Each structure stands twice: as structure tokens, then as C-alpha cells.
C-alpha positions as CSV (number, residue, x, y, z in Angstrom):
1,M,39.7,26.7,-48.1
2,N,37.1,25.5,-45.7
3,T,35.1,28.3,-44.1
4,L,33.9,27.9,-40.5
5,I,30.1,27.9,-40.1
6,K,28.9,30.9,-38.0
7,V,26.6,29.9,-35.2
8,G,24.8,31.5,-32.3
9,L,23.9,29.4,-29.3
10,I,20.8,30.4,-27.3
11,G,20.7,28.8,-23.8
12,F,23.9,27.9,-22.0
13,G,22.7,25.4,-19.4
14,R,23.7,21.7,-19.4
15,M,22.9,21.0,-23.1
16,G,24.2,24.3,-24.4
17,R,27.6,23.6,-22.8
18,F,27.6,20.1,-24.4
19,Y,27.1,21.7,-27.8
20,L,29.8,24.3,-27.3
21,Q,32.3,21.6,-26.3
22,E,31.6,19.4,-29.3
23,M,31.6,22.4,-31.7
24,Q,34.9,23.6,-30.3
25,K,36.4,20.1,-30.7
26,S,35.2,19.7,-34.3
27,G,37.0,22.8,-35.7
28,R,34.1,23.4,-38.1
29,W,32.2,26.1,-36.2
30,N,32.7,29.7,-35.5
31,I,30.7,30.2,-32.2
32,A,30.0,33.8,-32.8
33,Y,27.4,34.3,-30.0
34,I,26.3,32.7,-26.8
35,C,23.1,33.9,-25.3
36,D,21.7,33.3,-21.8
37,L,19.5,35.2,-19.4
38,N,21.4,34.0,-16.3
39,P,24.4,36.2,-15.4
40,A,26.3,33.2,-13.9
41,S,25.8,31.3,-17.2
42,R,27.0,34.3,-19.2
43,K,30.1,34.5,-17.0
44,L,30.9,30.8,-17.5
45,A,30.4,31.3,-21.3
46,K,33.0,34.0,-21.4
47,E,35.4,31.7,-19.6
48,L,34.8,28.7,-21.8
49,S,34.6,30.6,-25.1
50,P,36.4,33.9,-24.8
51,E,36.2,34.5,-28.6
52,S,32.4,34.4,-28.6
53,K,30.2,37.5,-28.0
54,V,28.2,36.7,-24.9
55,I,24.8,38.4,-24.8
56,E,21.5,38.5,-22.9
57,N,19.2,39.5,-25.8
58,E,18.8,36.8,-28.3
59,Q,17.5,39.2,-31.0
60,E,21.0,40.2,-31.7
61,I,21.7,36.8,-33.1
62,F,18.6,36.8,-35.3
63,D,19.5,40.3,-36.6
64,D,23.1,39.4,-37.6
65,K,22.8,38.5,-41.2
66,T,26.2,36.7,-41.1
67,V,25.0,34.1,-38.6
68,Q,24.1,30.9,-40.6
69,V,22.9,28.6,-37.8
70,V,21.2,29.0,-34.5
71,G,21.3,26.4,-31.7
72,L,18.2,26.4,-29.4
73,F,19.0,25.0,-26.0
74,A,16.9,27.0,-23.6
75,L,13.6,25.8,-22.2
76,A,10.9,24.3,-24.4
77,N,8.5,27.2,-23.9
78,S,10.8,29.5,-25.9
79,R,11.6,27.2,-28.9
80,K,8.5,27.7,-31.1
81,E,9.1,31.5,-31.3
82,Q,12.8,31.0,-31.7
83,I,12.4,28.6,-34.6
84,E,10.0,31.0,-36.3
85,K,12.5,33.9,-35.8
86,A,15.3,31.8,-37.2
87,I,13.4,30.8,-40.3
88,Q,12.2,34.4,-40.8
89,S,15.8,35.6,-40.6
90,G,17.2,33.0,-43.0
91,K,19.0,30.8,-40.5
92,H,19.3,27.0,-40.2
93,V,18.2,25.5,-36.8
94,I,19.6,22.9,-34.4
95,S,17.1,22.4,-31.6
96,E,16.9,20.4,-28.4
97,K,13.7,18.4,-27.9
98,P,10.8,18.9,-27.4
99,I,10.5,21.7,-30.0
100,A,7.8,23.5,-28.0
101,D,5.9,23.2,-24.7
102,T,2.6,22.0,-26.1
103,I,1.6,19.7,-29.0
104,E,-0.2,22.5,-30.8
105,R,2.9,24.7,-30.6
106,E,5.2,21.9,-31.7
107,W,3.2,21.4,-34.9
108,G,3.3,25.2,-35.4
109,A,7.1,25.0,-35.2
110,V,7.1,22.1,-37.7
111,K,4.9,24.1,-40.1
112,A,7.3,27.0,-39.9
113,A,10.3,24.8,-40.6
114,E,8.7,22.9,-43.4
115,S,7.6,26.1,-45.2
116,S,11.2,26.9,-45.8
117,N,14.2,25.5,-47.7
118,L,16.4,26.1,-44.6
119,F,17.7,23.1,-42.7
120,S,16.4,22.2,-39.3
121,T,17.1,19.3,-37.0
122,V,16.4,18.1,-33.4
123,N,18.5,16.1,-31.0
124,L,16.9,12.7,-31.1
125,Y,20.2,11.3,-30.1
126,L,19.4,7.6,-30.1
127,R,19.1,7.7,-33.9
128,N,22.7,8.8,-34.1
129,S,24.0,6.1,-31.8
130,W,26.3,3.5,-33.3
131,Y,24.5,0.6,-31.5
132,H,21.0,1.4,-32.9
133,K,22.5,1.8,-36.4
134,L,24.2,-1.5,-36.1
135,I,21.1,-3.3,-34.9
136,K,18.9,-1.7,-37.6
137,Q,21.4,-2.8,-40.4
138,F,21.3,-6.4,-39.0
139,I,17.5,-6.4,-39.0
140,D,17.4,-4.9,-42.5
141,K,19.6,-7.8,-43.8
142,G,16.9,-10.3,-42.7
143,E,19.0,-11.9,-40.1
144,I,16.3,-12.1,-37.4
145,G,13.5,-12.9,-39.9
146,E,10.4,-10.7,-39.6
147,L,10.5,-8.0,-36.9
148,A,7.9,-9.0,-34.3
149,I,8.6,-7.5,-30.8
150,I,10.5,-4.4,-29.6
151,R,11.2,-4.2,-25.9
152,I,13.0,-1.2,-24.5
153,C,13.7,-0.2,-20.9
154,H,15.4,2.9,-19.4
155,L,15.4,3.1,-15.7
156,T,17.8,5.4,-13.8
157,P,17.7,7.5,-10.6
158,G,17.9,10.4,-13.0
159,L,16.3,13.8,-12.8
160,A,14.0,14.0,-9.7
161,P,10.5,15.6,-9.9
162,G,10.6,19.4,-9.5
163,E,14.3,19.7,-10.1
164,G,14.0,21.6,-13.4
165,H,12.7,22.2,-16.9
166,E,9.1,21.6,-16.1
167,Y,8.1,22.8,-19.6
168,E,9.5,19.5,-20.9
169,G,6.9,17.5,-19.0
170,P,7.1,14.5,-16.7
171,S,9.9,11.9,-16.9
172,F,8.1,9.8,-19.6
173,H,7.8,12.9,-21.9
174,D,11.0,14.7,-21.2
175,C,13.2,11.6,-21.3
176,G,10.8,8.9,-22.5
177,M,10.0,10.5,-25.8
178,H,13.5,9.4,-27.0
179,Y,12.4,5.8,-26.5
180,V,9.0,6.4,-28.1
181,D,10.9,7.8,-31.1
182,I,13.5,5.0,-31.5
183,T,10.8,2.3,-31.1
184,K,8.8,3.9,-33.9
185,W,12.0,4.2,-36.0
186,Y,12.6,0.5,-35.7
187,A,9.0,-0.4,-36.6
188,G,8.9,2.0,-39.5
189,C,5.3,3.0,-39.2
190,N,2.8,4.6,-36.8
191,F,1.5,3.4,-33.5
192,K,-1.9,1.7,-33.7
193,T,-2.9,0.6,-30.2
194,W,-1.5,1.3,-26.7
195,N,-2.1,0.5,-23.0
196,A,-0.2,2.4,-20.3
197,Q,0.2,2.1,-16.6
198,A,2.0,4.7,-14.4
199,V,2.9,5.4,-10.8
200,R,3.0,8.7,-8.9
201,M,6.1,7.9,-6.9
202,W,6.6,9.8,-3.6
203,N,3.0,11.2,-4.0
204,Y,4.3,13.7,-6.6
205,K,1.6,15.3,-8.8
206,D,2.9,13.6,-12.0
207,P,3.8,10.0,-12.7
208,W,7.6,9.5,-12.7
209,W,7.5,5.8,-13.9
210,L,5.4,4.5,-16.9
211,Q,5.2,1.3,-18.8
212,C,3.3,1.2,-22.1
213,H,2.7,-1.7,-24.5
214,G,0.8,-2.0,-27.8
215,T,1.0,-2.5,-31.5
216,F,2.1,-0.7,-34.6
217,E,0.1,-0.5,-37.8
218,N,2.3,-3.3,-39.3
219,G,1.5,-5.7,-36.4
220,V,4.8,-5.3,-34.6
221,V,4.3,-5.3,-30.8
222,F,6.2,-3.0,-28.5
223,D,6.7,-2.3,-24.8
224,I,8.5,0.7,-23.3
225,T,9.4,1.1,-19.7
226,Q,10.9,4.4,-18.5
227,G,11.3,6.2,-15.2
228,H,13.7,8.2,-13.1
229,V,12.8,6.2,-10.0
230,Y,15.5,3.5,-9.9
231,G,17.1,3.6,-6.4
232,Q,17.2,7.3,-5.8
233,L,18.4,6.9,-2.3
234,S,20.4,3.7,-2.6
235,K,23.9,3.9,-1.2
236,N,25.5,3.0,-4.6
237,Q,23.3,4.1,-7.5
238,T,22.7,1.9,-10.6
239,H,20.5,1.7,-13.6
240,N,18.8,-0.8,-16.0
241,S,18.9,0.1,-19.7
242,Y,18.4,-2.2,-22.7
243,I,16.7,-2.9,-26.0
244,D,15.6,-6.4,-26.8
245,I,14.3,-7.0,-30.4
246,I,12.8,-10.3,-31.3
247,G,12.1,-11.5,-34.8
248,T,10.6,-14.7,-36.2
249,E,14.1,-16.3,-36.6
250,G,16.6,-14.4,-34.5
251,I,17.1,-11.6,-31.9
252,A,19.2,-8.4,-31.4
253,R,19.8,-6.8,-28.1
254,M,21.9,-4.0,-26.4
255,T,22.8,-3.0,-22.9
256,H,25.0,-0.2,-21.7
257,D,26.5,1.3,-18.5
258,F,26.7,4.8,-19.9
259,K,30.4,4.2,-20.6
260,T,30.3,1.1,-22.8
261,A,27.5,-0.3,-25.0
262,V,27.4,-4.0,-25.8
263,V,25.4,-5.3,-28.8
264,E,24.6,-9.0,-29.2
265,L,23.2,-10.1,-32.5
266,H,21.9,-13.6,-33.0
267,G,20.9,-14.1,-36.6
268,V,20.3,-17.0,-39.0
269,T,23.8,-16.7,-40.5
270,Q,25.8,-14.6,-38.1
271,T,26.4,-14.2,-34.4
272,I,28.0,-10.9,-33.5
273,R,29.1,-9.4,-30.2
274,E,30.3,-5.8,-30.5
275,E,31.5,-3.6,-27.6
276,R,32.3,0.1,-28.0
277,P,32.2,3.3,-26.1
278,F,28.6,4.3,-25.3
279,G,28.9,7.7,-27.1
280,G,26.7,9.8,-24.7
281,K,24.3,12.2,-26.4
282,N,26.0,11.8,-29.8
283,I,26.0,15.6,-30.2
284,D,29.3,15.3,-32.1
285,V,27.6,13.2,-34.7
286,L,24.6,15.5,-35.0
287,C,26.8,18.6,-35.4
288,D,28.9,17.0,-38.0
289,L,25.9,15.8,-40.1
290,F,24.5,19.3,-39.8
291,A,27.8,20.9,-40.8
292,D,28.0,18.6,-43.8
293,S,24.4,19.7,-44.8
294,V,25.2,23.4,-44.6
295,E,28.5,23.1,-46.5
296,L,27.1,20.9,-49.3
297,N,23.7,22.7,-49.3
298,K,22.1,19.3,-49.2
299,R,20.3,17.9,-46.1
300,H,21.9,14.7,-44.8
301,P,19.4,11.9,-44.6
302,G,20.6,10.9,-41.2
303,L,19.4,14.1,-39.6
304,P,16.2,13.8,-37.5
305,Q,13.5,16.2,-38.6
306,L,11.4,18.5,-36.3
307,R,8.4,16.4,-37.5
308,D,10.0,13.3,-35.9
309,S,10.2,15.1,-32.6
310,A,6.6,16.3,-32.7
311,I,5.3,12.8,-33.4
312,A,7.4,11.3,-30.6
313,S,6.3,14.0,-28.2
314,E,2.6,13.7,-29.2
315,Y,2.6,9.9,-28.5
316,A,4.5,10.3,-25.2
317,W,1.7,12.7,-24.1
318,K,-0.9,10.2,-25.3
319,F,0.6,7.4,-23.4
320,L,0.8,9.6,-20.2
321,E,-2.9,10.6,-20.7
322,D,-3.9,6.9,-21.2
323,A,-2.1,6.1,-17.9
324,K,-3.9,8.9,-16.1
325,N,-7.3,7.6,-17.2
326,K,-6.6,4.4,-15.3
327,D,-5.8,3.6,-11.7
328,L,-2.9,5.9,-11.0
329,P,-1.5,4.9,-7.6
330,A,0.6,7.2,-5.4
331,I,3.3,5.3,-3.6
332,G,5.6,7.0,-1.1
333,E,5.6,10.4,0.6
334,I,6.7,13.8,-0.4
335,H,9.2,13.9,2.5
336,T,11.1,11.1,0.7
337,L,11.3,13.2,-2.4
338,E,12.6,16.1,-0.4
339,K,15.4,13.9,0.9
340,I,16.2,12.8,-2.7
341,I,16.4,16.4,-3.9
342,E,18.5,17.5,-1.0
343,R,21.0,14.6,-1.5
344,R,21.3,15.3,-5.2
345,K,22.4,18.9,-4.5
346,T,25.7,17.7,-3.1
347,M,26.2,14.5,-5.1
348,K,29.4,14.4,-7.3
349,N,28.7,11.2,-9.1
350,G,25.1,10.3,-10.1
351,Y,22.5,10.2,-12.8
352,G,21.1,13.3,-14.5
353,L,22.8,15.7,-12.0
354,L,22.1,19.4,-12.5
355,Q,25.3,21.2,-13.3
356,Q,26.3,23.7,-10.6
357,L,27.6,27.1,-11.8
């Protein structure tokens, strides 16, 4: 008989609720605990998961020897210590990214995880997307010849500066590290050179748009463009998200509208167009792969490692630092940003909206 995996969730904000929803759907998890410091979040947790013990003190989860897995979905400044506590108490770890609030502390979390035989993973969700897997398989078959150029763009209105989780860093780190990671995943080696340019939109202290291009150690060229600046006050909001991969003989590309993803593959022997549901954060895939790992006591090779997150985070910070060492224009005024934030408080449909309790 299949036994449910006992898990404690720490942090019940937007991402914590996503994990609860997917774990409840799968039927493979016993959500024994939900922990959050916010009384309103705890009240919501009791409503959404009445069978869970809802607590304020996370230590209760670490002290319960029957809990097999902890899910870490609070802010980044809490994760290093939580990862260390989980490992010390013999529990597997599912973490949001970044895995800490500074590079040094991220590598400390990696060291703690890799010193143990326990499983740990991080939500680098693009690796679990059907579209990137399909494109990678096509490339690996040699259909586009030699991989030469990786172009990736993700521009949305998205989370506005100052709205939340400052420990995760500016837009290009908080969101952009996903695109740093997936670009490196395609190239299959480390970054070699880079040149970044950023803009301080609305005169905010940090850049909220950044473009970086450069090379990998194998000669593959990349450019990444990311920013939550795309029509923040436009009447009807839109976005621009794609990947465009160019080889010596063919190409592979993808676009999406957050509902449907379209992949177009133009290879030497095949031309393929595939259209499927976008898949969101792919938390269902991550949780299933992790459940497989726990049940079989064998880590699934498709699970991202904490090391992958630390590397992506480190390069995202390096690209931001490179941009700050150049001309860093400030365009717009703070009063425009204030209008954006005020509008987003009442928006029902939009990009990266904060969930209201």
C-alpha cells in the first residue's frame, strides 16, 4: 500500500499556497504542518487545509521525527538556516529560489545539503517545462546542427519595485535568475564573458530592466533580456516572452501567453509545431519528481540541485554588478511608480499581482 509522504510547509504566501494546491491534487502528500508568522495567512491555511496543523513556530516541524520533507517558501533571508535545520533533523528539502539572501549564504546552504545523503531540490521551474524539454531533445538529436546562439526575453509588467520580497533582489535577480539558469542549461557549460546594460526605471534605486549578452566557455553566444517594466500603466496589459535558439543548420523557438505555449522547430529532417497548455510554475512536476525520489530512495535526475540555484543566482548578481559599473540611466519619476503600485493594489487581472488575504 502506498504511504503518503509527510511534509511540513514553511511560508504560506503566494508560493506556499501553490505548493499546497498541487500537493493536495496529487494525493501523494500528507500536509502535516503549515507554518507562517502572519495571522491572516494562518487563518487562510486552516480554511484551505483543515487537516493540517497550522503553527507559528517552525521549530515544531523540525522537531517532529515523523516529518520526512520540509517545503521552504518564506523569504530568502530565512532559507539558509532552515535548510541547515532540515538537514540536521534528517529531513528532505524542497526550496524556493534563491536559497539564501547573499551569495556567501547560498553556498553555505549548498554545502549543508551536499554534506548529506538527504534529497534537496529548488524550484527552477523552467527546467521542468514541457517546451524546454522538447526543444532540448530536438537540439540533442542534431536537428539544428551545432548550437550557436541562445536568445531569451521575458518582459512583463510584473512585480513593481518595492512591492515585496526585497531579499530576493531586483527584478533581474528575483525573476531573471530563471533565465540565467535555463540559458546555462542549454549551453551545458559555464559563462565565460558578459556585458550588461540596465535602466533604473522611474528613478528607483535598483535597475528593473537589464539586458546582458556574452559567451559560454564552449563558444555559444547568449543574450538575455528581462524586466518588469513592460507597459505597467497601459490600459490593457501585455507581455513579450520567447526563446530563440539558432544553430549552424536550423532553429528552435518558443513563445507563450501564460496560457498556451507554442514551440516551432525547424530542423534538417523535421519541421514541428507543437501547441500545449503553458503549465505555469510546473510545481506539480517538481513535487511528483520529488515524491518519486523519496519513495524509491533514489534521486530523480530531473530534479534541479541547490547548486544550480546558487550558480544562477551568482551570475545574475554578477550581471547586475556589471551593469552598475557602466552608465546606469534613471528614466522616469518616482511619482509614476507610486501610481503603478496604487493601481496594482486594486487590479483583478494582471501580471505578478500580490495575493490579497
